[in-house]
CHARMM internal coordinates of N, CA and C (Angstrom, degrees):
IC EDIT
DIST 1 N 1 CA 1.4485
DIST 1 CA 1 C 1.5296
ANGL 1 N 1 CA 1 C 107.46
DIST 1 C 2 N 1.3143
ANGL 1 CA 1 C 2 N 115.09
DIHE 1 N 1 CA 1 C 2 N 134.62
DIST 2 N 2 CA 1.4642
ANGL 1 C 2 N 2 CA 118.88
DIHE 1 CA 1 C 2 N 2 CA 179.51
DIST 2 CA 2 C 1.5377
ANGL 2 N 2 CA 2 C 110.12
DIHE 1 C 2 N 2 CA 2 C -77.91
DIST 2 C 3 N 1.3092
ANGL 2 CA 2 C 3 N 115.23
DIHE 2 N 2 CA 2 C 3 N 165.11
DIST 3 N 3 CA 1.4614
ANGL 2 C 3 N 3 CA 120.34
DIHE 2 CA 2 C 3 N 3 CA 178.03
DIST 3 CA 3 C 1.5250
ANGL 3 N 3 CA 3 C 110.62
DIHE 2 C 3 N 3 CA 3 C -62.77
DIST 3 C 4 N 1.3279
ANGL 3 CA 3 C 4 N 116.97
DIHE 3 N 3 CA 3 C 4 N -36.50
DIST 4 N 4 CA 1.4653
ANGL 3 C 4 N 4 CA 120.79
DIHE 3 CA 3 C 4 N 4 CA -179.85
DIST 4 CA 4 C 1.5286
ANGL 4 N 4 CA 4 C 111.22
DIHE 3 C 4 N 4 CA 4 C -63.06
DIST 4 C 5 N 1.3199
ANGL 4 CA 4 C 5 N 116.45
DIHE 4 N 4 CA 4 C 5 N -44.97
DIST 5 N 5 CA 1.4632
ANGL 4 C 5 N 5 CA 120.92
DIHE 4 CA 4 C 5 N 5 CA 179.67
DIST 5 CA 5 C 1.5250
ANGL 5 N 5 CA 5 C 109.98
DIHE 4 C 5 N 5 CA 5 C -66.63
DIST 5 C 6 N 1.3224
ANGL 5 CA 5 C 6 N 117.12
DIHE 5 N 5 CA 5 C 6 N -42.98
DIST 6 N 6 CA 1.4743
ANGL 5 C 6 N 6 CA 120.49
DIHE 5 CA 5 C 6 N 6 CA 178.88
DIST 6 CA 6 C 1.5250
ANGL 6 N 6 CA 6 C 110.08
DIHE 5 C 6 N 6 CA 6 C -60.66
DIST 6 C 7 N 1.3257
ANGL 6 CA 6 C 7 N 117.39
DIHE 6 N 6 CA 6 C 7 N -38.77
DIST 7 N 7 CA 1.4580
ANGL 6 C 7 N 7 CA 121.34
DIHE 6 CA 6 C 7 N 7 CA 178.41
DIST 7 CA 7 C 1.5191
ANGL 7 N 7 CA 7 C 111.07
DIHE 6 C 7 N 7 CA 7 C -64.06
DIST 7 C 8 N 1.3229
ANGL 7 CA 7 C 8 N 116.36
DIHE 7 N 7 CA 7 C 8 N -45.26
DIST 8 N 8 CA 1.4668
ANGL 7 C 8 N 8 CA 120.07
DIHE 7 CA 7 C 8 N 8 CA 179.65
DIST 8 CA 8 C 1.5135
ANGL 8 N 8 CA 8 C 110.67
DIHE 7 C 8 N 8 CA 8 C -62.86
DIST 8 C 9 N 1.3096
ANGL 8 CA 8 C 9 N 117.50
DIHE 8 N 8 CA 8 C 9 N -44.50
DIST 9 N 9 CA 1.4711
ANGL 8 C 9 N 9 CA 120.21
DIHE 8 CA 8 C 9 N 9 CA 179.30
DIST 9 CA 9 C 1.5288
ANGL 9 N 9 CA 9 C 110.05
DIHE 8 C 9 N 9 CA 9 C -60.91
DIST 9 C 10 N 1.3239
ANGL 9 CA 9 C 10 N 116.86
DIHE 9 N 9 CA 9 C 10 N -40.69
DIST 10 N 10 CA 1.4678
ANGL 9 C 10 N 10 CA 120.80
DIHE 9 CA 9 C 10 N 10 CA 178.28
DIST 10 CA 10 C 1.5312
ANGL 10 N 10 CA 10 C 109.94
DIHE 9 C 10 N 10 CA 10 C -63.08
DIST 10 C 11 N 1.3203
ANGL 10 CA 10 C 11 N 117.84
DIHE 10 N 10 CA 10 C 11 N -41.69
DIST 11 N 11 CA 1.4590
ANGL 10 C 11 N 11 CA 121.53
DIHE 10 CA 10 C 11 N 11 CA 179.92
DIST 11 CA 11 C 1.5316
ANGL 11 N 11 CA 11 C 111.24
DIHE 10 C 11 N 11 CA 11 C -66.06
DIST 11 C 12 N 1.3149
ANGL 11 CA 11 C 12 N 117.43
DIHE 11 N 11 CA 11 C 12 N -36.03
DIST 12 N 12 CA 1.4666
ANGL 11 C 12 N 12 CA 120.52
DIHE 11 CA 11 C 12 N 12 CA -179.91
DIST 12 CA 12 C 1.5281
ANGL 12 N 12 CA 12 C 110.00
DIHE 11 C 12 N 12 CA 12 C -61.24
DIST 12 C 13 N 1.3079
ANGL 12 CA 12 C 13 N 117.08
DIHE 12 N 12 CA 12 C 13 N -31.79
DIST 13 N 13 CA 1.4751
ANGL 12 C 13 N 13 CA 121.14
DIHE 12 CA 12 C 13 N 13 CA 179.01
DIST 13 CA 13 C 1.5177
ANGL 13 N 13 CA 13 C 111.49
DIHE 12 C 13 N 13 CA 13 C -60.64
DIST 13 C 14 N 1.3237
ANGL 13 CA 13 C 14 N 118.08
DIHE 13 N 13 CA 13 C 14 N -24.21
DIST 14 N 14 CA 1.4632
ANGL 13 C 14 N 14 CA 122.27
DIHE 13 CA 13 C 14 N 14 CA -177.96
DIST 14 CA 14 C 1.5193
ANGL 14 N 14 CA 14 C 113.26
DIHE 13 C 14 N 14 CA 14 C -90.67
DIST 14 C 15 N 1.3090
ANGL 14 CA 14 C 15 N 118.22
DIHE 14 N 14 CA 14 C 15 N -3.85
DIST 15 N 15 CA 1.4468
ANGL 14 C 15 N 15 CA 121.21
DIHE 14 CA 14 C 15 N 15 CA -179.46
DIST 15 CA 15 C 1.5227
ANGL 15 N 15 CA 15 C 110.98
DIHE 14 C 15 N 15 CA 15 C -75.87
DIST 15 C 16 N 1.3056
ANGL 15 CA 15 C 16 N 115.23
DIHE 15 N 15 CA 15 C 16 N 149.02
DIST 16 N 16 CA 1.4671
ANGL 15 C 16 N 16 CA 120.20
DIHE 15 CA 15 C 16 N 16 CA 174.05
DIST 16 CA 16 C 1.5297
ANGL 16 N 16 CA 16 C 108.61
DIHE 15 C 16 N 16 CA 16 C -72.64
DIST 16 C 17 N 1.3244
ANGL 16 CA 16 C 17 N 117.00
DIHE 16 N 16 CA 16 C 17 N 163.90
DIST 17 N 17 CA 1.4738
ANGL 16 C 17 N 17 CA 118.09
DIHE 16 CA 16 C 17 N 17 CA 177.65
DIST 17 CA 17 C 1.5238
ANGL 17 N 17 CA 17 C 113.03
DIHE 16 C 17 N 17 CA 17 C -56.72
DIST 17 C 18 N 1.3221
ANGL 17 CA 17 C 18 N 118.32
DIHE 17 N 17 CA 17 C 18 N -39.38
DIST 18 N 18 CA 1.4765
ANGL 17 C 18 N 18 CA 119.12
DIHE 17 CA 17 C 18 N 18 CA 179.69
DIST 18 CA 18 C 1.5152
ANGL 18 N 18 CA 18 C 110.67
DIHE 17 C 18 N 18 CA 18 C -68.67
DIST 18 C 19 N 1.3116
ANGL 18 CA 18 C 19 N 118.89
DIHE 18 N 18 CA 18 C 19 N -34.66
DIST 19 N 19 CA 1.4581
ANGL 18 C 19 N 19 CA 121.33
DIHE 18 CA 18 C 19 N 19 CA 177.25
DIST 19 CA 19 C 1.5296
ANGL 19 N 19 CA 19 C 110.81
DIHE 18 C 19 N 19 CA 19 C -68.38
DIST 19 C 20 N 1.3249
ANGL 19 CA 19 C 20 N 116.28
DIHE 19 N 19 CA 19 C 20 N -35.86
DIST 20 N 20 CA 1.4665
ANGL 19 C 20 N 20 CA 119.01
DIHE 19 CA 19 C 20 N 20 CA 176.59
DIST 20 CA 20 C 1.5227
ANGL 20 N 20 CA 20 C 111.21
DIHE 19 C 20 N 20 CA 20 C -65.13
DIST 20 C 21 N 1.3130
ANGL 20 CA 20 C 21 N 116.56
DIHE 20 N 20 CA 20 C 21 N -39.07
DIST 21 N 21 CA 1.4599
ANGL 20 C 21 N 21 CA 120.79
DIHE 20 CA 20 C 21 N 21 CA 177.21
DIST 21 CA 21 C 1.5188
ANGL 21 N 21 CA 21 C 109.38
DIHE 20 C 21 N 21 CA 21 C -62.49
DIST 21 C 22 N 1.3302
ANGL 21 CA 21 C 22 N 116.62
DIHE 21 N 21 CA 21 C 22 N -44.94
DIST 22 N 22 CA 1.4617
ANGL 21 C 22 N 22 CA 120.70
DIHE 21 CA 21 C 22 N 22 CA 179.40
DIST 22 CA 22 C 1.5205
ANGL 22 N 22 CA 22 C 110.98
DIHE 21 C 22 N 22 CA 22 C -61.85
DIST 22 C 23 N 1.3177
ANGL 22 CA 22 C 23 N 117.53
DIHE 22 N 22 CA 22 C 23 N -43.34
DIST 23 N 23 CA 1.4623
ANGL 22 C 23 N 23 CA 121.70
DIHE 22 CA 22 C 23 N 23 CA 179.05
DIST 23 CA 23 C 1.5347
ANGL 23 N 23 CA 23 C 110.03
DIHE 22 C 23 N 23 CA 23 C -63.07
DIST 23 C 24 N 1.3209
ANGL 23 CA 23 C 24 N 116.56
DIHE 23 N 23 CA 23 C 24 N -46.52
DIST 24 N 24 CA 1.4696
ANGL 23 C 24 N 24 CA 121.46
DIHE 23 CA 23 C 24 N 24 CA 179.22
DIST 24 CA 24 C 1.5224
ANGL 24 N 24 CA 24 C 110.47
DIHE 23 C 24 N 24 CA 24 C -58.09
DIST 24 C 25 N 1.3411
ANGL 24 CA 24 C 25 N 116.48
DIHE 24 N 24 CA 24 C 25 N -44.68
DIST 25 N 25 CA 1.4667
ANGL 24 C 25 N 25 CA 120.78
DIHE 24 CA 24 C 25 N 25 CA 179.20
DIST 25 CA 25 C 1.5318
ANGL 25 N 25 CA 25 C 110.50
DIHE 24 C 25 N 25 CA 25 C -61.23
DIST 25 C 26 N 1.3015
ANGL 25 CA 25 C 26 N 115.83
DIHE 25 N 25 CA 25 C 26 N -43.68
DIST 26 N 26 CA 1.4621
ANGL 25 C 26 N 26 CA 120.10
DIHE 25 CA 25 C 26 N 26 CA -179.90
DIST 26 CA 26 C 1.5300
ANGL 26 N 26 CA 26 C 110.82
DIHE 25 C 26 N 26 CA 26 C -62.64
DIST 26 C 27 N 1.3088
ANGL 26 CA 26 C 27 N 116.97
DIHE 26 N 26 CA 26 C 27 N -42.16
DIST 27 N 27 CA 1.4598
ANGL 26 C 27 N 27 CA 121.05
DIHE 26 CA 26 C 27 N 27 CA 178.81
DIST 27 CA 27 C 1.5246
ANGL 27 N 27 CA 27 C 110.37
DIHE 26 C 27 N 27 CA 27 C -61.20
DIST 27 C 28 N 1.3314
ANGL 27 CA 27 C 28 N 115.76
DIHE 27 N 27 CA 27 C 28 N -48.62
DIST 28 N 28 CA 1.4654
ANGL 27 C 28 N 28 CA 120.51
DIHE 27 CA 27 C 28 N 28 CA -178.40
DIST 28 CA 28 C 1.5294
ANGL 28 N 28 CA 28 C 111.32
DIHE 27 C 28 N 28 CA 28 C -61.35
DIST 28 C 29 N 1.3346
ANGL 28 CA 28 C 29 N 117.02
DIHE 28 N 28 CA 28 C 29 N -39.34
DIST 29 N 29 CA 1.4525
ANGL 28 C 29 N 29 CA 120.72
DIHE 28 CA 28 C 29 N 29 CA -177.69
DIST 29 CA 29 C 1.5274
ANGL 29 N 29 CA 29 C 114.02
DIHE 28 C 29 N 29 CA 29 C -74.95
DIST 29 C 30 N 1.3277
ANGL 29 CA 29 C 30 N 117.89
DIHE 29 N 29 CA 29 C 30 N -28.63
DIST 30 N 30 CA 1.4465
ANGL 29 C 30 N 30 CA 120.75
DIHE 29 CA 29 C 30 N 30 CA -170.58
DIST 30 CA 30 C 1.5202
ANGL 30 N 30 CA 30 C 116.68
DIHE 29 C 30 N 30 CA 30 C -113.82
DIST 30 C 31 N 1.3206
ANGL 30 CA 30 C 31 N 116.63
DIHE 30 N 30 CA 30 C 31 N -10.05
DIST 31 N 31 CA 1.4602
ANGL 30 C 31 N 31 CA 119.03
DIHE 30 CA 30 C 31 N 31 CA -177.75
DIST 31 CA 31 C 1.5261
ANGL 31 N 31 CA 31 C 108.63
DIHE 30 C 31 N 31 CA 31 C -121.73
DIST 31 C 32 N 1.3262
ANGL 31 CA 31 C 32 N 116.99
DIHE 31 N 31 CA 31 C 32 N 119.17
DIST 32 N 32 CA 1.4650
ANGL 31 C 32 N 32 CA 118.73
DIHE 31 CA 31 C 32 N 32 CA 177.74
DIST 32 CA 32 C 1.5299
ANGL 32 N 32 CA 32 C 110.30
DIHE 31 C 32 N 32 CA 32 C -60.10
DIST 32 C 33 N 1.3126
ANGL 32 CA 32 C 33 N 116.62
DIHE 32 N 32 CA 32 C 33 N 128.05
DIST 33 N 33 CA 1.4540
ANGL 32 C 33 N 33 CA 120.63
DIHE 32 CA 32 C 33 N 33 CA -175.61
DIST 33 CA 33 C 1.5184
ANGL 33 N 33 CA 33 C 112.80
DIHE 32 C 33 N 33 CA 33 C -77.75
DIST 33 C 34 N 1.3151
ANGL 33 CA 33 C 34 N 117.27
DIHE 33 N 33 CA 33 C 34 N -9.25
DIST 34 N 34 CA 1.4603
ANGL 33 C 34 N 34 CA 118.98
DIHE 33 CA 33 C 34 N 34 CA 178.96
DIST 34 CA 34 C 1.5364
ANGL 34 N 34 CA 34 C 111.11
DIHE 33 C 34 N 34 CA 34 C -78.22
DIST 34 C 35 N 1.3221
ANGL 34 CA 34 C 35 N 116.06
DIHE 34 N 34 CA 34 C 35 N -15.08
DIST 35 N 35 CA 1.4708
ANGL 34 C 35 N 35 CA 121.18
DIHE 34 CA 34 C 35 N 35 CA 179.53
DIST 35 CA 35 C 1.5072
ANGL 35 N 35 CA 35 C 109.67
DIHE 34 C 35 N 35 CA 35 C -108.30
DIST 35 C 36 N 1.3285
ANGL 35 CA 35 C 36 N 115.63
DIHE 35 N 35 CA 35 C 36 N 153.30
DIST 36 N 36 CA 1.4597
ANGL 35 C 36 N 36 CA 119.20
DIHE 35 CA 35 C 36 N 36 CA 172.74
DIST 36 CA 36 C 1.5181
ANGL 36 N 36 CA 36 C 109.12
DIHE 35 C 36 N 36 CA 36 C -72.03
DIST 36 C 37 N 1.3164
ANGL 36 CA 36 C 37 N 115.56
DIHE 36 N 36 CA 36 C 37 N 144.50
DIST 37 N 37 CA 1.4472
ANGL 36 C 37 N 37 CA 119.71
DIHE 36 CA 36 C 37 N 37 CA 174.47
DIST 37 CA 37 C 1.5195
ANGL 37 N 37 CA 37 C 109.41
DIHE 36 C 37 N 37 CA 37 C -69.68
DIST 37 C 38 N 1.2970
ANGL 37 CA 37 C 38 N 115.46
DIHE 37 N 37 CA 37 C 38 N 136.35
DIST 38 N 38 CA 1.4622
ANGL 37 C 38 N 38 CA 120.55
DIHE 37 CA 37 C 38 N 38 CA 179.14
DIST 38 CA 38 C 1.5182
ANGL 38 N 38 CA 38 C 109.51
DIHE 37 C 38 N 38 CA 38 C -98.04
DIST 38 C 39 N 1.3046
ANGL 38 CA 38 C 39 N 116.01
DIHE 38 N 38 CA 38 C 39 N 169.98
DIST 39 N 39 CA 1.4623
ANGL 38 C 39 N 39 CA 120.22
DIHE 38 CA 38 C 39 N 39 CA 176.26
DIST 39 CA 39 C 1.5334
ANGL 39 N 39 CA 39 C 109.63
DIHE 38 C 39 N 39 CA 39 C -58.74
DIST 39 C 40 N 1.3220
ANGL 39 CA 39 C 40 N 116.91
DIHE 39 N 39 CA 39 C 40 N -37.94
DIST 40 N 40 CA 1.4662
ANGL 39 C 40 N 40 CA 120.74
DIHE 39 CA 39 C 40 N 40 CA 178.76
DIST 40 CA 40 C 1.5356
ANGL 40 N 40 CA 40 C 110.96
DIHE 39 C 40 N 40 CA 40 C -64.68
DIST 40 C 41 N 1.3429
ANGL 40 CA 40 C 41 N 117.38
DIHE 40 N 40 CA 40 C 41 N -38.13
DIST 41 N 41 CA 1.4568
ANGL 40 C 41 N 41 CA 120.24
DIHE 40 CA 40 C 41 N 41 CA 176.74
DIST 41 CA 41 C 1.5214
ANGL 41 N 41 CA 41 C 110.70
DIHE 40 C 41 N 41 CA 41 C -61.47
DIST 41 C 42 N 1.3311
ANGL 41 CA 41 C 42 N 116.03
DIHE 41 N 41 CA 41 C 42 N -48.65
DIST 42 N 42 CA 1.4627
ANGL 41 C 42 N 42 CA 120.16
DIHE 41 CA 41 C 42 N 42 CA 179.60
DIST 42 CA 42 C 1.5228
ANGL 42 N 42 CA 42 C 110.97
DIHE 41 C 42 N 42 CA 42 C -61.25
DIST 42 C 43 N 1.3139
ANGL 42 CA 42 C 43 N 116.79
DIHE 42 N 42 CA 42 C 43 N -41.88
DIST 43 N 43 CA 1.4694
ANGL 42 C 43 N 43 CA 121.25
DIHE 42 CA 42 C 43 N 43 CA -179.69
DIST 43 CA 43 C 1.5263
ANGL 43 N 43 CA 43 C 110.22
DIHE 42 C 43 N 43 CA 43 C -62.63
DIST 43 C 44 N 1.3230
ANGL 43 CA 43 C 44 N 117.56
DIHE 43 N 43 CA 43 C 44 N -43.75
DIST 44 N 44 CA 1.4597
ANGL 43 C 44 N 44 CA 121.55
DIHE 43 CA 43 C 44 N 44 CA 179.51
DIST 44 CA 44 C 1.5196
ANGL 44 N 44 CA 44 C 110.79
DIHE 43 C 44 N 44 CA 44 C -65.25
DIST 44 C 45 N 1.3077
ANGL 44 CA 44 C 45 N 117.01
DIHE 44 N 44 CA 44 C 45 N -41.43
DIST 45 N 45 CA 1.4513
ANGL 44 C 45 N 45 CA 120.40
DIHE 44 CA 44 C 45 N 45 CA 179.45
DIST 45 CA 45 C 1.5298
ANGL 45 N 45 CA 45 C 110.91
DIHE 44 C 45 N 45 CA 45 C -66.86
DIST 45 C 46 N 1.3063
ANGL 45 CA 45 C 46 N 116.31
DIHE 45 N 45 CA 45 C 46 N -41.68
DIST 46 N 46 CA 1.4674
ANGL 45 C 46 N 46 CA 119.90
DIHE 45 CA 45 C 46 N 46 CA 178.45
DIST 46 CA 46 C 1.5211
ANGL 46 N 46 CA 46 C 109.70
DIHE 45 C 46 N 46 CA 46 C -63.41
DIST 46 C 47 N 1.3254
ANGL 46 CA 46 C 47 N 117.33
DIHE 46 N 46 CA 46 C 47 N -43.41
DIST 47 N 47 CA 1.4742
ANGL 46 C 47 N 47 CA 120.78
DIHE 46 CA 46 C 47 N 47 CA -179.83
DIST 47 CA 47 C 1.5248
ANGL 47 N 47 CA 47 C 109.82
DIHE 46 C 47 N 47 CA 47 C -60.93
DIST 47 C 48 N 1.3137
ANGL 47 CA 47 C 48 N 117.09
DIHE 47 N 47 CA 47 C 48 N -42.43
DIST 48 N 48 CA 1.4625
ANGL 47 C 48 N 48 CA 120.40
DIHE 47 CA 47 C 48 N 48 CA 178.42
DIST 48 CA 48 C 1.5128
ANGL 48 N 48 CA 48 C 111.12
DIHE 47 C 48 N 48 CA 48 C -64.87
DIST 48 C 49 N 1.3151
ANGL 48 CA 48 C 49 N 117.07
DIHE 48 N 48 CA 48 C 49 N -40.09
DIST 49 N 49 CA 1.4644
ANGL 48 C 49 N 49 CA 120.98
DIHE 48 CA 48 C 49 N 49 CA 178.69
DIST 49 CA 49 C 1.5239
ANGL 49 N 49 CA 49 C 111.31
DIHE 48 C 49 N 49 CA 49 C -64.20
DIST 49 C 50 N 1.3263
ANGL 49 CA 49 C 50 N 115.92
DIHE 49 N 49 CA 49 C 50 N -44.54
DIST 50 N 50 CA 1.4607
ANGL 49 C 50 N 50 CA 119.51
DIHE 49 CA 49 C 50 N 50 CA -179.18
DIST 50 CA 50 C 1.5180
ANGL 50 N 50 CA 50 C 111.32
DIHE 49 C 50 N 50 CA 50 C -68.06
DIST 50 C 51 N 1.3334
ANGL 50 CA 50 C 51 N 117.49
DIHE 50 N 50 CA 50 C 51 N -35.15
DIST 51 N 51 CA 1.4812
ANGL 50 C 51 N 51 CA 120.26
DIHE 50 CA 50 C 51 N 51 CA 175.42
DIST 51 CA 51 C 1.5268
ANGL 51 N 51 CA 51 C 109.44
DIHE 50 C 51 N 51 CA 51 C -62.43
DIST 51 C 52 N 1.3329
ANGL 51 CA 51 C 52 N 116.32
DIHE 51 N 51 CA 51 C 52 N -43.43
DIST 52 N 52 CA 1.4742
ANGL 51 C 52 N 52 CA 119.38
DIHE 51 CA 51 C 52 N 52 CA 179.88
DIST 52 CA 52 C 1.5132
ANGL 52 N 52 CA 52 C 110.95
DIHE 51 C 52 N 52 CA 52 C -64.38
DIST 52 C 53 N 1.3280
ANGL 52 CA 52 C 53 N 117.08
DIHE 52 N 52 CA 52 C 53 N -40.11
DIST 53 N 53 CA 1.4604
ANGL 52 C 53 N 53 CA 120.20
DIHE 52 CA 52 C 53 N 53 CA 177.42
DIST 53 CA 53 C 1.5202
ANGL 53 N 53 CA 53 C 111.37
DIHE 52 C 53 N 53 CA 53 C -64.10
DIST 53 C 54 N 1.3285
ANGL 53 CA 53 C 54 N 116.04
DIHE 53 N 53 CA 53 C 54 N -42.78
DIST 54 N 54 CA 1.4706
ANGL 53 C 54 N 54 CA 119.98
DIHE 53 CA 53 C 54 N 54 CA 177.74
DIST 54 CA 54 C 1.5208
ANGL 54 N 54 CA 54 C 111.14
DIHE 53 C 54 N 54 CA 54 C -61.76
DIST 54 C 55 N 1.3162
ANGL 54 CA 54 C 55 N 116.95
DIHE 54 N 54 CA 54 C 55 N -41.45
DIST 55 N 55 CA 1.4718
ANGL 54 C 55 N 55 CA 121.02
DIHE 54 CA 54 C 55 N 55 CA 179.13
DIST 55 CA 55 C 1.5259
ANGL 55 N 55 CA 55 C 110.00
DIHE 54 C 55 N 55 CA 55 C -64.55
DIST 55 C 56 N 1.3354
ANGL 55 CA 55 C 56 N 116.49
DIHE 55 N 55 CA 55 C 56 N -41.93
DIST 56 N 56 CA 1.4628
ANGL 55 C 56 N 56 CA 120.08
DIHE 55 CA 55 C 56 N 56 CA 179.28
DIST 56 CA 56 C 1.5251
ANGL 56 N 56 CA 56 C 110.61
DIHE 55 C 56 N 56 CA 56 C -63.67
DIST 56 C 57 N 1.3342
ANGL 56 CA 56 C 57 N 117.04
DIHE 56 N 56 CA 56 C 57 N -44.12
DIST 57 N 57 CA 1.4588
ANGL 56 C 57 N 57 CA 120.25
DIHE 56 CA 56 C 57 N 57 CA 178.06
DIST 57 CA 57 C 1.5218
ANGL 57 N 57 CA 57 C 111.58
DIHE 56 C 57 N 57 CA 57 C -63.43
DIST 57 C 58 N 1.3197
ANGL 57 CA 57 C 58 N 117.26
DIHE 57 N 57 CA 57 C 58 N -38.36
DIST 58 N 58 CA 1.4723
ANGL 57 C 58 N 58 CA 121.34
DIHE 57 CA 57 C 58 N 58 CA 179.74
DIST 58 CA 58 C 1.5312
ANGL 58 N 58 CA 58 C 110.15
DIHE 57 C 58 N 58 CA 58 C -64.91
DIST 58 C 59 N 1.3258
ANGL 58 CA 58 C 59 N 117.08
DIHE 58 N 58 CA 58 C 59 N -38.20
DIST 59 N 59 CA 1.4683
ANGL 58 C 59 N 59 CA 120.03
DIHE 58 CA 58 C 59 N 59 CA 178.57
DIST 59 CA 59 C 1.5208
ANGL 59 N 59 CA 59 C 111.52
DIHE 58 C 59 N 59 CA 59 C -66.20
DIST 59 C 60 N 1.3266
ANGL 59 CA 59 C 60 N 116.95
DIHE 59 N 59 CA 59 C 60 N -32.88
DIST 60 N 60 CA 1.4689
ANGL 59 C 60 N 60 CA 121.53
DIHE 59 CA 59 C 60 N 60 CA -178.61
DIST 60 CA 60 C 1.5301
ANGL 60 N 60 CA 60 C 111.31
DIHE 59 C 60 N 60 CA 60 C -76.21
DIST 60 C 61 N 1.3216
ANGL 60 CA 60 C 61 N 116.41
DIHE 60 N 60 CA 60 C 61 N -24.27
DIST 61 N 61 CA 1.4928
ANGL 60 C 61 N 61 CA 120.03
DIHE 60 CA 60 C 61 N 61 CA -175.47
DIST 61 CA 61 C 1.5086
ANGL 61 N 61 CA 61 C 111.62
DIHE 60 C 61 N 61 CA 61 C -75.02
END
COOR INIT
IC SEED 1 N 1 CA 1 C
IC BUILD
């Protein structure tokens, strides 16, 4: 496992249950399940998740 993937997995542990559901939905919708997820896939998903979190925090501020 690369450091990037390990970092993403560690960050997922900090997500709320609803955020995990959102991340799972995004993965299912955007990543073909017949292929293994690549480091680039995880990085893109993490980036999308963090953007969504940033947007949510900005709305609360």
